[in-house]
TORSENU-377563 format. One line per 10 residues: their letters; for each residue x, y, z of N, C-alpha, C, O. Coordinates in steps of 0.2 Angstrom, whole numbers. Each point is the difference from the previous one (the first is absolute). Example, Ala and Ser with C-alpha at 12.3 -4.5 7.8 and 13.67 -1.06 7.14 Angstrom:
BEGIN
AS = 66/-28/39/-4/6/0/4/6/0/5/-1/3 | -7/6/-7/4/6/1/-4/5/3/3/6/1
END
This chain:
BEGIN
MTRKTADKKP = 49/235/14/5/-5/4/7/1/5/6/2/-2 | -7/-3/7/5/0/4/7/-3/-2/1/-2/-6 | 2/3/8/8/-3/-1/2/-8/1/4/-4/-2 | -12/4/10/5/-7/0/-8/-4/-3/-2/-5/3 | 0/7/-7/-4/-6/-4/3/2/-8/-3/-3/-5 | 7/7/4/3/1/-7/5/-4/-2/2/-2/-5 | 0/1/13/9/-5/-1/-3/-7/0/2/-4/-5 | -8/1/9/-1/-7/-2/-3/-1/-8/-4/3/-3 | 7/-10/4/0/-3/-7/-6/-5/-1/-2/-3/4 | 2/4/-11/-8/-6/0/1/-7/4/5/1/3
LTAPTGACQG = -8/-6/0/1/-5/-1/-1/-5/-7/-5/0/-4 | 12/-4/4/-1/-3/-4/1/-6/1/1/-2/6 | -3/-4/-11/0/-7/1/5/-1/4/5/3/-2 | -4/-9/8/3/-3/3/6/-2/-5/-1/-1/-5 | 9/0/9/5/-2/-4/2/-7/2/0/-1/6 | 3/-3/-11/3/-8/5/-1/-5/-5/1/0/-6 | -2/-4/11/-3/-6/-2/-3/-4/-8/2/-3/-4 | -9/7/5/-7/1/-4/2/5/-4/-4/0/-4 | 8/4/3/1/7/-5/-1/-3/-7/5/-3/-2 | -9/3/0/0/0/-8/-4/-8/-1/0/-4/-5
LPAPEVFIVN = -4/3/10/-2/-8/-1/-7/1/-1/-2/6/1 | -3/-9/-3/-8/2/-1/-3/1/5/3/-4/5 | -8/7/-3/-5/-2/6/-1/-8/0/-2/-3/-5 | 3/1/9/-5/-8/3/-6/0/0/-2/4/4 | -2/-8/-9/-6/-1/-1/-6/-3/4/0/-6/2 | -3/10/0/-5/-2/6/-4/-5/-2/-5/1/-4 | 6/-7/6/-6/-6/0/-2/-3/5/4/-5/2 | -11/5/1/-3/-1/5/-5/-7/-1/-4/0/-4 | 7/-5/8/-4/-5/0/-7/0/4/0/0/6 | -6/2/-10/-7/0/3/-5/-3/-5/2/-2/-6
RESVLAARHK = -9/2/8/-2/-6/-4/-3/3/-8/-2/-3/-5 | 3/9/6/0/5/-8/7/-2/-4/0/1/-6 | 4/-4/9/7/0/-6/1/-8/1/4/-3/-4 | -7/1/8/0/-8/-4/-6/-1/-2/-2/-6/-1 | -4/11/1/-8/-3/-7/4/3/-5/-2/-3/-6 | 8/8/5/-1/3/-6/7/-1/-5/2/2/-5 | 2/-9/10/5/-4/-5/-5/-6/0/2/-3/-5 | -7/1/8/-5/-6/-3/-3/3/-6/1/-4/-5 | -4/8/4/-1/4/-5/2/1/-6/-3/0/-6 | 11/1/8/4/0/-7/1/-8/-2/4/0/-5
LDDPSRLAEV = -7/-6/7/0/-6/0/-4/-1/-6/1/-4/-4 | -6/8/3/-4/2/-5/3/-1/-7/-2/-4/-4 | 8/8/2/4/2/-5/5/-5/1/4/0/4 | -5/-6/-10/6/-3/2/7/2/-2/5/-2/2 | -5/8/-7/6/5/-1/3/4/7/5/3/1 | -8/-5/3/3/5/8/1/-6/2/0/2/6 | 1/-11/-5/3/-3/5/7/3/3/-1/1/6 | 7/1/-10/4/2/3/-1/4/5/2/-1/6 | -7/6/-9/0/7/5/-3/-2/9/1/3/6 | -6/-9/-7/-4/-4/7/6/-3/1/-1/-2/6
IKDVKRMLEI = 8/-2/-8/3/-4/2/7/5/5/4/-2/4 | -5/11/-8/5/4/6/-4/1/4/3/-1/5 | -9/4/-4/-4/0/5/0/-4/5/-1/1/6 | 0/-6/-9/-2/-5/7/8/-3/2/0/-3/6 | 7/3/-9/3/1/2/3/6/9/1/-1/6 | 0/6/-12/-4/5/3/-3/1/9/2/2/5 | -8/-5/-5/-2/-1/5/1/-5/5/-2/1/6 | 6/-8/-8/4/-3/2/4/3/5/0/1/6 | 5/2/-12/6/4/4/-3/5/5/4/1/5 | -8/1/-4/-3/4/6/-2/-2/7/0/2/6
KDTLLWRSDG = -3/-8/-9/-4/-3/7/5/-6/0/-2/-4/5 | 8/2/-7/3/-3/1/7/2/5/1/-3/5 | 2/9/-7/3/6/6/-5/1/7/3/-1/5 | -9/3/-4/-4/1/5/0/-8/4/2/0/6 | -5/-6/-9/2/-5/2/6/-1/3/0/-1/7 | 4/0/-10/8/1/2/2/6/6/4/-1/4 | -6/5/-3/-1/6/4/-5/-2/7/1/1/6 | -5/-3/-8/-5/-2/8/0/-7/2/-3/-2/4 | 8/-2/-8/0/-5/2/8/-1/4/2/-6/2 | 2/12/-2/6/3/4/-3/2/5/3/-3/5
LATCCGSLAS = -9/8/-3/-3/2/4/-2/-4/6/0/1/6 | -3/-6/-11/-5/-6/6/3/-2/4/-3/-3/4 | 8/4/-3/4/-5/5/0/5/6/-1/-3/5 | 0/9/-4/2/5/3/-7/2/2/-1/2/6 | -3/-2/-10/-6/5/1/-4/-6/-1/0/-2/-6 | -5/-1/10/-5/-9/-2/-6/4/-5/-4/-3/-4 | 3/10/4/-9/2/-1/4/0/-7/-5/1/-4 | 10/-1/1/1/-1/-9/-2/-7/-1/-3/0/-6 | 3/-4/8/-1/-8/-2/-6/-2/-5/0/-4/-4 | -6/9/7/-4/-1/-5/-1/4/-5/-5/0/-5
LTSCLACEVD = 11/6/7/3/4/-9/2/-4/-5/-2/-1/-5 | 8/-2/8/5/-5/-4/-5/-6/-4/0/-1/-6 | -5/-2/11/-4/-5/-5/-3/4/-4/4/1/-5 | -8/1/4/-4/3/-4/5/3/-8/-1/0/-6 | 5/3/10/7/2/-5/3/-6/-4/1/0/-6 | -1/-5/9/2/-7/-2/-3/-3/-6/2/-2/-6 | -8/4/10/-6/-3/-5/-2/4/-8/-3/-3/-4 | 5/8/4/0/5/-6/6/0/-4/0/2/-5 | 4/-5/8/5/-1/-4/2/-7/-2/4/-1/-4 | -8/-4/5/-2/-8/-2/-5/2/-4/2/-3/-6
LLQRTLAALE = -6/5/6/-6/2/-7/5/6/-4/1/-2/-6 | 2/6/8/5/4/-6/3/-5/-5/-1/1/-6 | 6/-6/10/3/-4/-1/-5/-7/-6/0/-1/-6 | -2/-1/8/-5/-3/-5/-3/5/-6/2/-1/-6 | -5/5/7/0/5/-4/5/-1/-6/-2/-4/-4 | 8/7/4/4/-1/-2/1/-5/-5/0/0/-6 | 3/-4/9/0/-10/-2/-6/1/-5/2/-2/-6 | -7/4/7/-6/-1/-4/1/3/-6/0/-3/-6 | 2/9/6/-1/6/-5/9/-4/-5/-1/1/-7 | 6/-4/9/5/-2/-3/0/-4/-4/3/0/-5
RGDTVGAARL = -10/-6/7/0/-4/-3/-5/0/-4/-2/-5/-3 | -2/12/2/-5/1/-6/-7/-2/3/-5/-2/-3 | 5/3/8/-7/-3/3/-3/7/2/-1/1/6 | -2/3/-10/-3/5/3/-7/1/0/-3/6/1 | -1/-12/-1/-7/0/3/3/-3/10/-2/4/5 | 6/-10/-5/1/0/7/6/5/3/0/-1/6 | 3/6/-10/2/5/2/-5/7/5/0/2/5 | -6/-1/-12/-5/2/2/-3/-1/7/-1/5/4 | -1/-10/-4/-3/-1/5/4/0/4/-4/0/6 | 8/-1/-5/8/-1/9/-1/8/1/0/2/5
LDEYAHLLEV = -2/3/-11/1/10/3/-7/0/2/1/1/6 | -6/-1/-7/-7/-3/0/1/0/8/-1/5/4 | 2/-13/-3/1/-1/6/5/4/6/0/-1/6 | 4/6/-9/5/3/4/-3/8/2/0/2/5 | -3/-1/-11/-5/8/-1/-7/-4/7/-1/3/6 | -1/-8/-7/-3/1/5/2/-3/7/-4/2/4 | 10/-5/-1/2/1/4/3/8/4/-1/2/5 | 5/-1/-10/2/9/2/-8/5/3/-1/3/5 | -3/-5/-9/-8/3/1/-2/-2/9/-2/3/5 | 4/-11/-6/-4/-2/7/3/3/5/-3/2/5
NREPPEPQYR = 12/-1/-6/5/0/5/0/7/3/1/3/6 | -3/-1/-10/6/9/2/-8/5/1/-6/0/-3 | 9/4/9/-6/5/4/0/4/-8/2/-3/-4 | -5/10/1/1/4/-3/4/6/3/-1/1/6 | 3/2/-9/9/4/2/-2/5/3/3/3/4 | -9/0/-6/-1/6/5/-9/-1/3/-4/-3/-5 | 1/4/10/-4/1/1/-7/4/-4/2/5/-3 | -7/-7/4/-6/2/-8/-4/6/7/-4/-2/3 | 7/8/-3/-1/5/5/-7/5/-3/-1/-2/-6 | -3/6/6/-5/2/-3/3/8/0/-4/5/-2
END
C-alpha cells in the first residue's frame, strides 16, 4: 500500500440533519402495491394496516398532483398528467372514506378499480427486450 492510499480515511455515513434517523421506507404506488393492500382486506385484523397503506398512497399521489398542478401552468403538456393524478387522488380519497367507515366491501371494490386504472393507464417500466 502506498502512502497516498494509506492516508485516505474510509468513507463513513454522512453527518448532518439525517444523522441518527432511520432510512426512509420506500413505498411505490403501482398495481402490485394496490393489490397487496386489497388482499390484506381479506383479513379483518389488518384493516388498520390497509388504512395506513391507503393514506401513504394518497399522500404520495396528492403531492405529485400538487407539483404537477403548479407546473401545468407553464408546461401545457402536463395537463393530462394532472387530470390523471386528480382522478387517482379522488379514487384514493373515496377508498379511505370507505375504510374509515368500515365498508370493506366498498373499499375492496375501489381498490380493484384503482388497480385496473393503473394497469390500463401505465406503460411497462422497461421494454421487454430479448
